[in-house]
NUVEXLUM-795012 format. One record per residue (C-alpha): x, y, z; residue number from 1. Coordinates in steps of 0.1 Angstrom, whole numbers, plus 2048, in hexadecimal, padded with zeros to 3 digits. Layout:
<sites>
SITE   east   north    up   num
SITE      X       Y     Z   NUM
...
</sites>
This chain:
<sites>
SITE   east   north    up   num
SITE    9A0     738   4B4     1
SITE    9BF     735   49D     2
SITE    9BB     71A   480     3
SITE    9D9     70B   46F     4
SITE    9C6     70C   44F     5
SITE    9DB     6F6   438     6
SITE    9DD     6DB   453     7
SITE    9B7     6DC   454     8
SITE    9B0     6DD   42F     9
SITE    9C8     6C2   428    10
SITE    9B4     6AC   442    11
SITE    993     6B7   430    12
SITE    9A3     6AE   40E    13
SITE    9AA     68B   41A    14
SITE    98C     687   430    15
SITE    971     692   417    16
SITE    96C     67D   3F8    17
SITE    976     68E   3D6    18
SITE    955     685   3C7    19
SITE    94B     6A5   3DA    20
SITE    94D     6BC   3BC    21
SITE    943     6E0   3AD    22
SITE    929     6E1   392    23
SITE    945     6DE   377    24
SITE    951     6C0   387    25
SITE    971     6D1   399    26
SITE    978     6BF   3BC    27
SITE    96F     6D7   3D9    28
SITE    970     6BC   3F5    29
SITE    98D     6D3   407    30
SITE    977     6F0   404    31
SITE    958     6E1   411    32
SITE    96A     6CC   42C    33
SITE    97C     6ED   43A    34
SITE    95A     6FF   43A    35
SITE    94C     6E3   44D    36
SITE    96A     6E2   465    37
SITE    964     706   46C    38
SITE    940     704   472    39
SITE    946     6E8   48C    40
SITE    963     6FB   49D    41
SITE    94F     71B   4A1    42
SITE    92F     706   4AC    43
SITE    941     6F5   4C6    44
SITE    959     70E   4D4    45
SITE    949     72F   4CD    46
SITE    969     744   4C8    47
SITE    968     76A   4C8    48
SITE    982     76D   4B0    49
SITE    98D     754   493    50
SITE    9AB     757   47D    51
SITE    9B4     741   460    52
SITE    9DA     73F   460    53
SITE    9EB     73A   43F    54
SITE    A0B     72B   432    55
SITE    A19     74A   41D    56
SITE    A38     738   41B    57
SITE    A37     711   425    58
SITE    A5D     70E   424    59
SITE    A6D     730   42E    60
SITE    A90     734   420    61
SITE    A9E     73E   443    62
SITE    A94     71C   451    63
SITE    AA3     70A   432    64
SITE    AC4     71E   434    65
SITE    AC7     712   459    66
SITE    ABD     6EC   450    67
SITE    ABC     6E5   42B    68
SITE    AA9     6C5   42E    69
SITE    A8B     6DB   43E    70
SITE    A6C     6CD   42D    71
SITE    A83     6C3   40F    72
SITE    A71     6A3   408    73
SITE    A51     6B4   403    74
SITE    A5E     6CA   3E6    75
SITE    A51     6C0   3C6    76
SITE    A69     6B6   3AA    77
SITE    A73     6D7   398    78
SITE    A5A     6DE   37D    79
SITE    A61     6E0   358    80
SITE    A60     706   35C    81
SITE    A7A     704   377    82
SITE    A66     70E   394    83
SITE    A77     700   3B4    84
SITE    A67     6FC   3D7    85
SITE    A45     6F4   3CE    86
SITE    A33     6DF   3EB    87
SITE    A29     6BD   3DF    88
SITE    A04     6BE   3E4    89
SITE    9E7     6AA   3D4    90
SITE    9E0     6B5   3B0    91
SITE    9B9     6BB   3B9    92
SITE    9C1     6CE   3D8    93
SITE    9D5     6EB   3CB    94
SITE    9BA     6FB   3B7    95
SITE    9A4     6F9   3D6    96
SITE    9B9     710   3EA    97
SITE    9B2     731   3D8    98
SITE    98C     728   3DC    99
SITE    991     723   401   100
SITE    9A2     744   404   101
SITE    987     756   3F1   102
SITE    96B     747   403   103
SITE    97B     751   426   104
SITE    981     772   419   105
SITE    95C     776   40D   106
SITE    951     768   42F   107
SITE    967     781   442   108
SITE    97B     768   455   109
SITE    99D     777   45B   110
SITE    9B8     766   447   111
SITE    9DB     76F   44F   112
SITE    9FC     765   43E   113
SITE    A1C     776   43C   114
SITE    A38     772   421   115
SITE    A56     760   42F   116
SITE    A42     74F   44A   117
SITE    A2E     72F   450   118
SITE    A0C     72D   45F   119
SITE    A1C     71F   47F   120
SITE    A2E     742   483   121
SITE    A0F     755   47E   122
SITE    9FF     73F   497   123
SITE    A1D     744   4AF   124
SITE    A1C     769   4AD   125
SITE    9F6     76C   4B1   126
SITE    9F5     756   4D0   127
SITE    A10     769   4DE   128
SITE    9FE     789   4DA   129
SITE    9DA     77D   4E3   130
SITE    9CD     78C   504   131
SITE    9B8     76F   50D   132
SITE    9B6     74A   506   133
SITE    9BE     73C   4E6   134
SITE    9B4     71C   4D3   135
SITE    9CC     70F   4B8   136
SITE    9BA     6F6   4A2   137
SITE    9D5     6E1   48F   138
SITE    9E0     6C0   486   139
SITE    A05     6C9   488   140
SITE    A15     6BF   4AA   141
SITE    A31     6D9   4A6   142
SITE    A17     6F3   4B3   143
SITE    A17     6DF   4D4   144
SITE    A34     6F6   4DE   145
SITE    A1B     715   4E0   146
SITE    A06     704   4FD   147
SITE    A07     71B   51B   148
SITE    9EE     715   537   149
SITE    9F4     736   547   150
SITE    9EB     748   528   151
SITE    9CF     730   51E   152
SITE    9DF     725   500   153
SITE    9D7     701   4F4   154
SITE    9D9     6EC   4D5   155
SITE    9B9     6DB   4C7   156
SITE    9C5     6BD   4B6   157
SITE    9AB     6AD   49D   158
SITE    9A8     686   4A3   159
SITE    98A     681   48D   160
SITE    97F     69F   479   161
SITE    97D     6BC   491   162
SITE    95F     6AE   4A4   163
SITE    979     699   4BA   164
SITE    994     6AD   4C6   165
SITE    9B0     6A6   4DD   166
SITE    9B4     6C7   4F3   167
SITE    9D9     6CA   4F7   168
SITE    9E3     6DD   519   169
SITE    A03     6DB   52E   170
SITE    9F5     6BE   543   171
SITE    9EF     6A8   522   172
SITE    A10     6B1   514   173
SITE    A22     6A8   536   174
SITE    A10     686   535   175
SITE    A16     67E   513   176
SITE    A37     68D   50C   177
SITE    A45     696   52F   178
SITE    A4A     6B9   525   179
SITE    A39     6DB   523   180
SITE    A31     6F1   505   181
SITE    A56     701   503   182
SITE    A64     6DD   50C   183
SITE    A52     6D1   4EF   184
SITE    A67     6E4   4D7   185
SITE    A87     6D8   4E5   186
SITE    A7A     6B5   4E5   187
SITE    A70     6B8   4BF   188
SITE    A95     6C7   4BB   189
SITE    AA5     6A8   4CA   190
SITE    A8C     68D   4BC   191
SITE    A8B     69B   499   192
SITE    A6E     699   482   193
SITE    A72     687   461   194
SITE    A51     697   453   195
SITE    A62     6B8   455   196
SITE    A85     6AD   44C   197
SITE    A94     6B2   46E   198
SITE    AAE     699   474   199
SITE    AB0     69D   499   200
SITE    ACC     690   4AF   201
SITE    AD3     66B   4A2   202
SITE    ACC     651   4BE   203
SITE    AB8     66A   4D3   204
SITE    A94     660   4CF   205
SITE    A74     66F   4DF   206
SITE    A76     65C   500   207
SITE    A9D     663   504   208
SITE    A96     689   4FB   209
SITE    A7B     68B   517   210
SITE    A91     67B   531   211
SITE    AAF     692   529   212
SITE    A97     6B1   529   213
SITE    A8A     6A4   54C   214
SITE    AAF     6A1   558   215
SITE    ABF     6C1   54A   216
SITE    AA0     6D9   546   217
SITE    AA4     6E4   521   218
SITE    AB8     6E0   503   219
SITE    AD1     6F8   50F   220
SITE    AD5     6E5   530   221
SITE    ADB     6C5   51E   222
SITE    AF6     6D2   507   223
SITE    B06     6E1   526   224
SITE    B05     6BE   535   225
SITE    B18     6B1   517   226
SITE    B37     6C7   522   227
SITE    B34     6BB   547   228
SITE    B46     69D   54E   229
SITE    B30     699   56F   230
SITE    B0F     69A   55D   231
SITE    AFD     67A   55C   232
SITE    AFC     672   537   233
SITE    B04     651   526   234
SITE    B25     64F   513   235
SITE    B0E     64A   4F2   236
SITE    AF8     667   4FA   237
SITE    B15     67F   502   238
SITE    B25     675   4E0   239
SITE    B05     678   4CD   240
SITE    AFC     69A   4DB   241
SITE    B20     6A5   4D3   242
SITE    B21     69B   4B0   243
SITE    AFF     6AE   4AB   244
SITE    B0C     6CE   4B8   245
SITE    B08     6DF   495   246
SITE    AE4     6D3   492   247
SITE    ADC     6DC   4B5   248
SITE    AE8     6FF   4B0   249
SITE    AD0     708   494   250
SITE    AB4     6EF   498   251
SITE    AA2     704   4B3   252
SITE    A9C     722   49D   253
SITE    A8E     70C   483   254
SITE    A78     6F8   49B   255
SITE    A6B     713   4B1   256
SITE    A4E     726   4A3   257
SITE    A52     74B   49C   258
SITE    A3F     764   4B4   259
SITE    A49     785   4A3   260
SITE    A3C     783   480   261
SITE    A33     7A5   472   262
SITE    A0D     79F   470   263
SITE    9F9     7B6   458   264
SITE    9D9     7C9   467   265
SITE    9BA     7B3   469   266
SITE    998     7AC   47B   267
SITE    999     78B   48D   268
SITE    974     78E   498   269
SITE    95E     770   48F   270
SITE    947     77E   474   271
SITE    921     77A   47C   272
SITE    918     780   456   273
SITE    92D     77F   435   274
SITE    944     79C   42F   275
SITE    93C     798   40A   276
SITE    91A     78A   404   277
SITE    919     78D   3DF   278
SITE    93C     77E   3DA   279
SITE    935     762   3F2   280
SITE    914     75C   3DE   281
SITE    927     75B   3BF   282
SITE    943     743   3CE   283
SITE    928     72D   3DA   284
SITE    917     728   3B9   285
SITE    937     725   3A5   286
SITE    945     709   3BB   287
SITE    926     6F9   3CA   288
SITE    92D     6FF   3EE   289
SITE    90A     6F6   3F7   290
SITE    902     6E9   41A   291
SITE    928     6ED   427   292
SITE    924     715   423   293
SITE    901     717   42E   294
SITE    909     702   450   295
SITE    926     71B   454   296
SITE    911     739   44F   297
SITE    8F6     72D   466   298
SITE    90F     727   481   299
SITE    91E     749   47C   300
SITE    8FD     759   47D   301
SITE    8F6     74D   4A0   302
</sites>
């Protein structure tokens, strides 16, 4: 089981009241919410391995170089100290992230992030290397491109907390979008994604993109059709795709999740007992982790 950790702690932060606080009054709603999420996921799905995948770089320079608008709207205004490219996050969430990392480490839950890459890329690399079935838990639809029935890779998309999850496999993707996993990356490239600053091809929405992919197979096939006067494209489609050649040439590299990230050594095995009980006790006391931590420890101990 691969966790898109930031996606989950953002959901926890907005789903758990900020009245959940440490003894000193510091909000710990994201920390406790994430621990409850993990406890429920382990209880319901019983993974052999569990990896918390991290955003070591939420807006990699190599993606921005290809498409400068990539996640640009999420960048906070440059600080007085002149530090650019800080992600806009709620004021009371940022201080909770180091606590989350420390608690996961003390528990012995593998936590993997790689400089220059997003958590998506870590997930893509791990899912490509995994010998057996993989469950990817994320609220990010970009990871639908990794779905692969033959290899047992599916996405578990939270609908309500993590107690109600949409299991996304190839049948579900075809029913919802008319594409398979790799096809979803092409669809996302054509459609664009305002939340990630990806413009897409103007005038080509999700339904049109799906129809074009059904007709021509993939993005390369669609662009080949633009140059084929016999291809069944409307004049408007042909013009829009032709005008978007510069975007289409680079966007797939931005949209597609990397599968060759140089990962550090780590032990993915789900822990049955804390790796550092003393550190965990100190963290529990300092941050008032209470029942959330106890519930997770109980589930892990089973």
